[in-house]
C-alpha positions as CSV (number, residue, x, y, z in Angstrom):
1,M,-6.8,56.4,13.8
2,S,-8.6,53.1,13.1
3,G,-6.7,49.8,12.9
4,H,-7.8,49.3,9.3
5,L,-6.6,52.7,8.2
6,R,-3.2,52.1,9.9
7,Y,-2.9,48.8,8.2
8,W,-3.5,50.3,4.8
9,Q,-1.0,53.1,5.5
10,H,1.5,50.4,6.3
11,I,0.8,48.6,3.0
12,V,1.2,51.8,1.1
13,N,4.4,52.4,2.9
14,K,5.8,49.1,1.6
15,I,4.7,49.6,-2.0
16,P,8.0,51.4,-3.1
17,K,10.0,48.5,-1.7
18,L,7.8,45.9,-3.4
19,L,8.1,47.7,-6.7
20,F,11.9,47.9,-6.3
21,L,12.0,44.1,-5.7
22,L,9.9,43.4,-8.8
23,V,12.2,45.6,-10.8
24,V,15.3,43.8,-9.5
25,L,13.7,40.4,-10.2
26,Y,12.8,41.4,-13.8
27,A,16.3,42.8,-14.4
28,L,17.9,39.6,-13.1
29,S,15.6,37.5,-15.3
30,E,16.3,39.6,-18.4
31,N,20.1,39.9,-18.0
32,R,21.1,36.5,-16.6
33,D,22.2,35.3,-20.0
34,A,24.4,38.3,-20.5
35,V,25.9,37.8,-17.0
36,F,26.6,34.1,-17.6
37,G,27.7,34.4,-21.2
38,R,24.8,32.5,-22.7
39,Q,23.0,33.1,-25.9
40,E,19.4,34.3,-26.1
41,R,17.1,31.6,-24.8
42,E,14.8,29.7,-27.0
43,V,11.4,28.2,-26.3
44,V,11.9,24.5,-26.8
45,A,9.0,22.1,-27.4
46,P,8.8,19.2,-24.9
47,E,9.1,16.7,-27.8
48,A,12.3,18.3,-29.0
49,P,15.5,16.3,-28.7
50,T,17.8,17.0,-25.8
51,R,20.8,19.1,-26.8
52,F,24.3,18.1,-25.8
53,D,27.8,18.9,-26.7
54,S,29.6,16.3,-28.9
55,T,32.8,16.9,-26.9
56,L,31.1,15.2,-24.0
57,V,30.8,12.1,-26.1
58,A,34.4,12.4,-27.3
59,R,35.7,12.6,-23.8
60,F,33.7,9.5,-22.8
61,F,34.9,7.4,-25.7
62,E,38.4,8.9,-25.6
63,H,38.6,9.7,-29.3
64,P,36.9,12.1,-31.8
65,V,33.4,10.8,-32.7
66,A,30.8,11.1,-35.4
67,L,27.1,10.7,-34.4
68,T,24.3,9.4,-36.5
69,T,20.6,9.0,-35.5
70,D,17.2,8.3,-37.0
71,D,15.1,9.5,-34.1
72,S,17.3,12.0,-32.2
73,V,17.0,9.8,-29.2
74,M,19.4,6.9,-29.8
75,Y,22.7,7.8,-31.5
76,E,25.3,5.5,-33.1
77,V,28.8,6.6,-32.0
78,R,31.6,6.0,-34.6
79,T,35.1,7.2,-34.8
80,A,35.6,10.3,-36.8
81,E,38.5,8.8,-38.7
82,E,36.7,5.5,-39.4
83,P,33.0,6.3,-39.7
84,H,32.2,2.6,-40.4
85,A,33.7,1.4,-37.1
86,L,30.9,1.4,-34.4
87,S,32.1,2.4,-31.0
88,G,28.8,2.3,-29.1
89,Y,25.5,4.1,-28.6
90,L,24.2,7.2,-26.8
91,I,20.7,7.7,-25.5
92,A,19.7,11.3,-24.9
93,G,15.9,11.2,-24.7
94,R,13.6,14.1,-25.5
95,Q,13.0,17.2,-23.5
96,E,9.7,15.9,-22.0
97,H,11.5,12.8,-20.6
98,N,14.8,14.4,-19.7
99,M,14.2,17.6,-17.8
100,T,13.3,16.6,-14.3
101,R,14.0,19.4,-11.8
102,G,16.4,19.1,-8.9
103,F,17.5,21.5,-6.2
104,G,18.5,24.4,-8.5
105,G,16.7,23.7,-11.8
106,P,16.3,21.2,-14.7
107,V,18.7,18.2,-14.6
108,S,19.2,16.3,-17.8
109,V,21.3,13.1,-18.5
110,V,22.8,11.1,-21.3
111,I,23.4,7.3,-21.2
112,F,26.3,5.7,-22.9
113,L,26.3,2.1,-24.1
114,D,29.0,-0.1,-25.8
115,R,28.5,-2.1,-29.0
116,E,26.7,-4.9,-27.1
117,M,24.2,-2.3,-25.7
118,I,25.6,-2.7,-22.2
119,I,25.3,0.6,-20.1
120,R,28.8,1.9,-19.5
121,G,28.1,5.3,-18.1
122,V,25.5,8.0,-17.2
123,R,26.5,11.6,-17.4
124,M,24.7,14.8,-16.3
125,L,24.5,17.5,-18.9
126,P,25.3,21.2,-17.9
127,N,22.9,22.3,-15.2
128,N,22.4,24.8,-12.4
129,E,22.6,22.5,-9.4
130,T,24.7,23.5,-6.5
131,P,28.2,22.2,-7.5
132,R,28.7,20.7,-4.1
133,F,25.7,18.5,-4.5
134,V,27.0,17.3,-7.9
135,R,30.4,16.6,-6.4
136,R,28.6,14.6,-3.7
137,L,27.2,12.3,-6.5
138,A,30.6,11.9,-8.0
139,E,32.3,11.1,-4.6
140,A,29.6,8.5,-3.9
141,R,30.0,7.0,-7.5
142,F,26.2,7.5,-7.7
143,L,26.1,7.5,-11.5
144,E,27.9,4.2,-11.8
145,Q,24.9,2.2,-10.4
146,W,23.5,1.6,-13.8
147,N,26.8,0.4,-15.3
148,G,27.0,-3.2,-16.6
149,R,23.3,-3.6,-17.3
150,H,21.9,-4.5,-20.7
151,L,19.6,-2.0,-22.4
152,Y,16.8,-4.5,-22.3
153,D,17.3,-5.6,-18.7
154,R,14.8,-4.5,-16.0
155,I,15.4,-1.0,-14.9
156,P,17.1,-1.3,-11.5
157,D,15.9,0.3,-8.3
158,V,18.2,3.1,-7.3
159,D,17.8,5.0,-4.0
160,A,18.3,8.8,-3.6
161,L,21.6,9.8,-2.1
162,S,21.6,11.4,1.3
163,G,23.3,14.9,1.2
164,A,22.1,15.5,-2.4
165,T,18.6,14.2,-2.2
166,H,16.8,16.4,-4.8
167,T,19.6,16.2,-7.3
168,S,19.9,12.4,-7.1
169,Q,16.1,12.0,-7.3
170,A,16.2,14.1,-10.5
171,V,18.9,11.9,-12.0
172,I,17.0,8.7,-11.1
173,A,13.8,10.0,-12.7
174,D,15.5,11.1,-15.9
175,V,17.3,7.8,-16.4
176,N,14.2,5.8,-15.7
177,K,12.0,8.0,-18.0
178,T,14.6,8.1,-20.8
179,L,15.1,4.3,-20.8
180,A,11.3,3.7,-20.5
181,A,10.5,6.0,-23.4
182,L,13.1,4.3,-25.7
183,L,11.9,0.8,-24.9
184,R,8.2,1.8,-25.1
185,R,7.6,0.9,-21.5
186,E,5.8,2.8,-18.7
187,P,8.2,4.9,-16.6
188,K,9.3,2.9,-13.5
189,N,7.2,3.9,-10.5
190,R,8.4,2.4,-7.2
191,S,5.9,1.8,-4.4
192,W,7.8,4.1,-2.1
193,D,8.2,7.0,-4.5
194,F,5.6,8.9,-2.4
195,V,7.8,8.6,0.7
196,T,11.0,9.7,-1.1
197,N,9.5,12.5,-3.2
198,Y,6.5,13.9,-1.3
199,L,6.4,12.9,2.3
200,G,9.3,15.2,3.1
201,E,7.6,18.2,1.4
202,F,4.4,17.6,3.3
203,A,6.5,17.4,6.5
204,V,8.0,20.8,5.7
205,L,4.6,22.2,5.0
206,F,3.3,20.9,8.3
207,V,6.2,22.5,10.2
208,T,5.5,25.8,8.4
209,I,1.9,25.7,9.3
210,M,2.6,25.0,13.0
211,S,5.2,27.9,12.9
212,L,2.5,30.2,11.5
213,A,0.2,29.2,14.4
214,C,2.9,30.1,16.9
215,F,3.6,33.3,15.1
216,L,-0.1,34.3,15.1
217,S,-0.8,33.2,18.7
218,P,2.5,33.0,20.7
219,E,0.9,33.0,24.1
220,T,-1.5,30.0,23.5
221,T,1.2,28.0,21.6
222,R,4.0,28.5,24.1
223,K,4.0,24.9,25.2
224,I,4.8,23.6,21.7
225,R,7.7,26.0,21.2
226,I,10.4,23.4,22.1
227,P,8.9,20.6,20.1
228,L,8.6,22.9,17.1
229,L,12.3,23.9,17.4
230,V,13.2,20.2,17.4
231,L,11.0,19.7,14.3
232,S,12.5,22.6,12.5
233,V,16.1,21.2,13.0
234,A,15.1,17.6,12.2
235,V,12.8,18.2,9.2
236,L,13.8,21.5,7.6
237,G,17.5,21.1,8.5
238,I,18.7,17.5,8.5
239,W,16.0,15.7,6.5
240,Q,14.9,18.1,3.8
241,G,17.5,20.9,3.7
242,A,14.5,23.3,3.3
243,F,16.1,26.4,4.7
244,V,16.1,29.9,3.3
245,S,19.6,31.0,2.3
246,L,21.2,33.4,-0.1
247,S,22.3,30.4,-2.1
248,L,18.7,29.1,-2.5
249,L,17.2,32.5,-3.3
250,Y,20.0,33.3,-5.8
251,N,19.5,29.9,-7.6
252,W,15.8,30.1,-7.7
253,L,15.7,33.7,-9.0
254,L,18.2,33.2,-11.7
255,F,17.6,29.6,-12.8
256,D,13.9,29.0,-12.6
257,A,14.0,26.2,-9.9
258,S,10.9,24.1,-9.7
259,S,8.2,25.5,-7.5
260,I,5.9,22.5,-7.7
261,A,8.3,19.6,-7.0
262,R,9.4,21.4,-3.8
263,F,6.1,22.9,-2.7
264,G,7.0,22.7,1.0
265,T,10.2,24.6,0.5
266,L,8.3,27.1,-1.7
267,A,5.9,27.7,1.2
268,V,8.9,28.4,3.5
269,V,10.3,30.9,1.1
270,L,7.0,32.7,0.4
271,T,6.2,33.0,4.1
272,A,9.7,34.2,4.9
273,V,9.5,36.9,2.3
274,L,5.9,38.0,2.3
275,I,5.1,38.1,6.1
276,P,7.8,40.6,7.0
277,L,7.0,42.6,3.9
278,F,3.3,43.1,4.8
279,T,3.3,42.8,8.6
280,N,6.6,44.4,9.7
281,R,7.1,41.4,11.9
282,D,9.9,38.8,11.8
283,F,8.6,35.3,11.1
284,Y,11.2,33.0,9.5
285,C,14.2,33.9,11.7
286,A,12.2,33.7,14.9
287,Y,10.0,30.7,14.2
288,L,11.1,28.6,11.3
289,C,14.9,28.9,10.6
290,P,16.5,25.5,11.5
291,F,19.8,27.0,12.4
292,G,18.1,29.6,14.6
293,A,16.2,26.8,16.2
294,A,19.5,24.9,16.7
295,Q,21.1,27.9,18.4
296,E,18.1,28.3,20.7
297,L,18.1,24.7,21.7
298,V,21.8,24.7,22.4
299,G,21.4,27.9,24.4
300,K,19.0,26.2,26.8
301,L,21.8,23.9,27.9
302,W,23.5,26.8,29.7
303,P,21.2,29.2,31.5
304,G,23.8,31.8,32.4
305,K,23.8,33.7,29.1
306,R,24.8,37.3,28.8
307,P,23.0,40.0,26.7
308,I,24.9,41.1,23.7
309,P,25.9,44.8,24.3
310,K,23.8,47.4,22.5
311,P,26.9,49.0,20.8
312,V,27.8,45.6,19.4
313,L,24.2,45.0,18.1
314,K,24.2,48.5,16.5
315,G,27.5,47.9,14.8
316,A,26.4,44.4,13.8
317,R,23.4,45.9,11.9
318,W,25.7,48.0,9.7
319,G,28.2,45.1,9.5
320,R,25.4,42.8,8.1
321,R,24.5,45.5,5.6
322,L,28.0,45.8,4.4
323,L,28.4,42.0,4.2
324,L,25.2,41.8,2.1
325,A,26.5,44.5,-0.2
326,A,29.9,42.8,-0.5
327,I,28.2,39.5,-1.4
328,V,26.2,41.3,-4.2
329,G,29.4,42.8,-5.5
330,L,31.1,39.4,-5.4
331,L,28.3,37.8,-7.4
332,I,28.7,40.5,-10.1
333,L,32.4,39.6,-10.4
334,R,32.0,35.9,-9.9
335,P,28.4,34.8,-10.7
336,R,29.2,31.1,-10.1
337,F,30.5,31.7,-6.6
338,E,29.2,29.1,-4.1
339,L,27.2,31.2,-1.6
340,A,26.5,28.0,0.4
341,D,30.1,28.0,1.5
342,I,29.8,31.3,3.4
343,E,26.7,30.4,5.4
344,P,26.3,27.7,8.1
345,F,23.1,26.2,6.8
346,T,24.5,23.4,4.6
347,A,26.1,22.0,7.7
348,F,22.8,20.2,8.2
349,L,23.6,18.3,5.0
350,I,26.8,17.1,6.5
351,R,28.0,14.9,3.7
352,A,27.7,17.7,1.1
353,A,28.7,20.6,3.4
354,A,31.8,22.6,2.8
355,T,34.4,22.8,5.6
356,S,33.7,26.5,5.9
357,S,30.0,25.9,6.5
358,I,30.7,23.3,9.2
359,V,33.2,25.7,10.9
360,L,30.7,28.6,10.9
361,A,28.0,26.4,12.2
362,G,30.3,25.2,15.0
363,I,31.2,28.7,16.0
364,G,27.6,29.8,15.9
365,L,26.4,26.9,18.1
366,G,29.3,27.3,20.5
367,A,28.6,31.0,21.0
368,S,24.9,30.3,21.5
369,L,25.9,28.8,24.9
370,F,26.7,32.3,26.1
371,F,24.6,34.6,23.9
372,H,21.1,34.3,22.5
373,R,21.1,33.4,18.8
374,P,24.5,35.1,18.1
375,W,24.7,34.2,14.4
376,C,21.2,35.5,13.7
377,R,21.7,38.8,15.6
378,V,25.2,39.6,14.7
379,V,26.3,38.1,11.4
380,C,23.5,36.4,9.2
381,P,23.3,38.1,5.8
382,T,20.1,36.2,4.9
383,G,18.5,37.5,8.1
384,E,19.6,41.0,7.1
385,L,17.9,40.6,3.7
386,L,14.7,39.6,5.4
387,A,15.0,42.4,7.9
388,I,15.2,44.9,5.0
389,L,11.8,43.7,3.9
390,R,10.5,44.0,7.5
391,R,11.7,47.6,8.2
392,R,9.4,50.5,7.3
393,L,10.5,53.1,4.9
394,R,11.1,56.4,6.7
395,Y,10.2,59.8,5.3
396,P,11.6,62.6,7.5
397,K,9.5,65.4,6.0
398,L,6.3,63.4,6.3
399,R,7.1,62.6,10.0
400,E,7.7,66.3,10.7
401,R,4.5,67.3,9.0
402,R,2.6,64.6,10.9
403,R,3.9,65.9,14.2
404,D,2.9,69.5,13.2
405,D,-0.6,68.3,12.4
406,E,-0.9,66.4,15.7
407,S,0.3,69.5,17.6
408,A,-2.2,71.7,15.8
409,D,-5.0,69.2,16.6
410,R,-4.0,69.2,20.3
411,T,-4.0,73.1,20.3
412,V,-7.5,73.2,18.8
């Protein structure tokens, strides 16, 4: 049988699996509002005003409020009992200025001012960012950096926050664009925006391309294997947090996360999903995963590693499948469950990582001194999901018929 014919038979074998994935994605997209208790989505024009709950304003001013506005951008805030008593102002911006995307989707803000138009607070509107990243902003008092400035002062320079980089960048962009649009100014563009916003994504893309080169030609690229592992840990793990995880896939599938703002991470996800689907070969886990790379690097510190017994590996395969099924069931019961807490990957973002993630990472790295990539081979539910894409569908009747045909050919 020619190589081209075998390849097309392989593609045809994967078509049912691909169709199943498309059906699942469509079902998630159509039913996410029912799962999360939302109303039917509306198509909102970019120039439409940003929507917010008046209770958010009441909590900030600590009394019931009445809002009035002439342009749906700047609101006068008055007490509900005394509508003539001005309490302050609220700036919400319009959709086009107030929907910058962060790690998990659009991030919108509102800005509160007192009667003298001094900024007294910035608040994030409901969003689909990872709660741990949002809490990281609160712990670092990130949103307080604009407080005390007059509305007409120069918009201050605020740097992104390590441990919640994409979320903080989205907040900065929304505040800057909202204030600039109200004051009829150009949005503030700092000279180092390219470095903070795009250099990291290009670095992720570079590591992905180099990993593809090693995947396609492992013998000729063997010498760059160690440097590539170091780059994977440093760039994809510590610097950018561009790792494939159940948390990332879940947020992107359900909440329409930006695919353009994080083009490097998008390339990582696409190659991780499509290469095993169409080649039957493992790419992401073996060549790109930063935690897998960290395990391999730590393992080189101790040469006397033992092989994991075959019965353990066989049992671990079914264990990973059961774990993946349990996680799906958990998400049905608790759709807002933080998946990042049950995987070790956010340990790279140490300031925003849960204790459970740090513990799992420590156990995985410690065990890698004695076994080759133990987390990947025994536990990892994300790796099992990618392995499902890699494995071929098996049709027993077709295999028996093929063996009969081959036996008849040999007889003839």
